[in-house]
VOGU-977432 format. One line per 10 residues: for each residue y negated, x, z of C-alpha. Coordinates in steps of 0.5 Angstrom, whole numbers. Layout:
! VOGU-977432
Y X Z | ...
This chain:
! VOGU-977432
-100 102 362 | -94 101 365 | -89 95 364 | -84 92 368 | -78 87 368 | -77 88 360 | -71 84 357 | -68 88 351 | -65 84 346 | -57 84 345
-58 90 340 | -62 94 345 | -69 93 342 | -75 90 345 | -82 88 343 | -89 89 346 | -95 85 344 | -102 87 347 | -107 82 345 | -115 81 347
-120 76 344 | -121 81 338 | -114 80 336 | -107 83 338 | -102 88 336 | -94 88 336 | -89 93 336 | -81 94 337 | -77 99 339 | -70 101 340
-69 106 346 | -66 113 345 | -59 113 347 | -52 111 344 | -52 105 340 | -49 99 343 | -42 96 340 | -44 91 335 | -40 85 333 | -35 84 326
-39 85 320 | -45 88 323 | -48 95 321 | -44 101 323 | -50 105 326 | -45 111 327 | -44 112 320 | -50 115 317 | -50 119 310 | -57 120 310
-58 123 317 | -61 130 317 | -63 131 310 | -66 128 304 | -62 125 298 | -63 129 292 | -64 126 285 | -66 132 280 | -64 128 274 | -69 122 275
-68 115 275 | -65 111 281 | -59 114 284 | -53 110 286 | -45 109 288 | -41 106 283 | -34 108 286 | -31 109 293 | -24 111 296 | -22 111 303
-17 117 305 | -12 116 310 | -16 120 315 | -22 116 315 | -26 121 310 | -30 117 304 | -30 120 297 | -36 117 293 | -38 117 286 | -43 115 282
-50 117 279 | -53 122 283 | -54 129 284 | -54 130 291 | -53 127 298 | -56 129 304 | -60 135 302 | -53 138 299 | -52 139 291 | -47 134 289
-47 132 282 | -44 125 281 | -38 126 286 | -38 128 294 | -33 127 300 | -36 124 307 | -33 125 314 | -32 120 318 | -39 120 321 | -42 120 314
-44 127 313 | -42 131 307 | -36 134 308 | -37 142 306 | -29 143 305 | -29 139 299 | -33 143 294 | -33 140 286 | -37 146 284 | -42 144 278
-39 137 279 | -39 132 273 | -44 132 268 | -45 125 267 | -44 119 271 | -37 117 275 | -35 110 274 | -28 110 278 | -24 114 283 | -17 114 285
-13 118 290 | -6 120 289 | 0 120 294 | -1 128 294 | -8 128 295 | -11 130 288 | -16 125 286 | -17 122 279 | -24 121 277 | -27 117 271
-33 116 268 | -39 118 263 | -38 126 263 | -36 131 258 | -35 137 263 | -32 138 270 | -34 144 274 | -36 147 267 | -30 146 264 | -29 141 258
-26 134 260 | -27 128 256 | -28 122 261 | -22 123 265 | -21 129 270 | -16 131 276 | -19 135 282 | -15 138 288 | -16 135 295 | -21 141 296
-25 139 290 | -22 144 285 | -21 142 278 | -14 141 276 | -14 145 269 | -7 143 267 | -9 135 267 | -13 134 260 | -15 127 258 | -20 125 253
-22 118 251 | -26 116 245 | -28 110 241 | -31 104 244 | -29 96 244 | -33 91 248 | -39 97 250 | -42 101 244 | -40 107 248 | -34 110 251
-34 108 258 | -28 108 263 | -29 102 268 | -23 103 273 | -17 108 275 | -11 107 279 | -4 111 281 | 3 108 282 | 8 112 287 | 11 115 281
5 119 279 | 3 114 273 | -4 113 272 | -7 107 269 | -14 107 266 | -18 102 263 | -25 100 260 | -28 101 253 | -24 106 249 | -20 106 242
-16 113 243 | -13 117 248 | -12 124 247 | -13 123 239 | -8 117 239 | -9 110 238 | -10 106 245 | -15 100 246 | -18 98 253 | -12 100 257
-8 106 258 | -2 108 262 | -1 116 263 | 4 120 265 | 3 125 271 | 1 131 266 | -4 126 263 | 0 125 256 | 0 118 254 | 6 113 255
6 110 248 | 11 105 251 | 6 101 253 | 1 97 249 | -4 92 251 | -3 88 244 | 4 87 247 | 1 83 253 | -5 80 249 | -7 79 242
-12 84 239 | -19 83 240 | -17 77 245 | -18 81 251 | -24 85 255 | -20 89 261 | -24 93 266 | -20 93 272 | -13 95 274 | -10 95 281
-3 97 283 | 0 93 288 | 4 96 294 | 10 94 290 | 8 98 284 | 7 92 280 | 0 92 276 | -6 87 275 | -10 87 270 | -17 83 270
-22 82 265 | -23 76 260 | -18 73 256 | -21 68 251 | -14 65 249 | -11 63 254 | -17 63 259 | -13 67 264 | -17 73 265 | -12 76 270
-4 78 268 | 1 82 272 | 6 87 269 | 12 90 272 | 12 97 275 | 14 100 268 | 8 96 264 | 12 90 261 | 10 83 262 | 11 80 269
14 73 267 | 14 71 275 | 7 71 275 | 3 65 274 | -3 67 270 | -9 63 273 | -13 60 268 | -20 62 270 | -26 59 267 | -34 58 266
-37 51 266 | -32 48 263 | -24 49 262 | -25 52 255 | -30 58 257 | -26 64 259 | -29 67 266 | -29 74 268 | -25 77 273 | -29 83 275
-25 85 281 | -19 84 286 | -15 86 292 | -9 84 295 | -7 82 303 | -1 85 307 | 2 78 306 | 2 78 298 | -4 74 297 | -10 76 292
-17 76 292 | -21 75 286 | -29 76 285 | -33 75 278 | -36 70 273 | -33 64 274 | -33 57 276 | -26 54 276 | -19 57 277 | -14 52 274
-19 47 274 | -21 47 281 | -28 49 283 | -29 56 285 | -35 59 285 | -34 66 283 | -29 68 289 | -22 65 290 | -16 67 293 | -9 66 290
-2 66 292 | 3 72 291 | 5 68 285 | -2 67 282 | -2 60 284 | -9 58 287 | -9 58 295 | -13 51 296 | -13 52 303 | -19 57 302
-26 55 299 | -32 59 300 | -37 54 297 | -35 47 299 | -42 44 298 | -42 48 291 | -49 51 293 | -48 58 291 | -46 59 284 | -49 65 281
-47 69 274 | -48 76 275 | -44 83 276 | -40 84 282 | -38 90 285 | -32 94 283 | -30 96 290 | -27 89 293 | -24 90 300 | -19 85 304
-18 86 311 | -10 87 312
């Protein structure tokens, strides 16, 4: 059978339907060849981390990516709960090339022996990795490790977290790096390198704890749940989570870790003005504004269902309302990889 005068859809696919008195059959096909350019927000089919092989999963369960870092050259570092990518053994950590293929020049050896929950890239290309692991490439590293740009473990960087707060286990949730090399880690823990330190730690470049910073100086003990740290371009530090009194759930620190009094901590609430909401993730725009997502229904008593823009000083950007009809409110965990266009 030969078909003439076919008109493909915008994406290049075409549908053929054959029928007779007994029934009909329909098939859709995309012609071979380069993919047509797609519009903003559509899938980039040129990036395919599964092309040419099958994903491995030696440990059972459902593999997933928990953290993503984009390098200046376009390569992508991923961490999470997996034991391989595209047919290559990669235990919980891998780097992909611009087309999504595994980058063989990044080889973490034995990898991590547990889930990777957070990643951060230093200015020199080294990578800070946090997660639920006790070893990196077979070397003892408790929950936090640093790798060189080629994947080799930095043996001089030693950080061990212990204890738990809002979870029943030690669980780092976020890491960030300042320009001067200070490293911020937050999550469920009460000790760093054997020293008392709850939920948020500021580490020196060599991994030792900066004892000049104490979260209790920012918010009363037992009053906070911090699971997101973000370093702005000016080196100021944002901490997101859930504070019950006051119900702000987002504070900003100066570069040295002291409280930034110029930032108006937004009052983030759930249902009513007395129930604290939870900021799960945030990102900054080049104009200084902040995007926040999480479990909340209002910001500064103005209805916002889980998504809001803030001005650079922390006040609500009232010109942005993603849900004016209040139809999409939901409660659930947001991804910790929010990205804002520049």
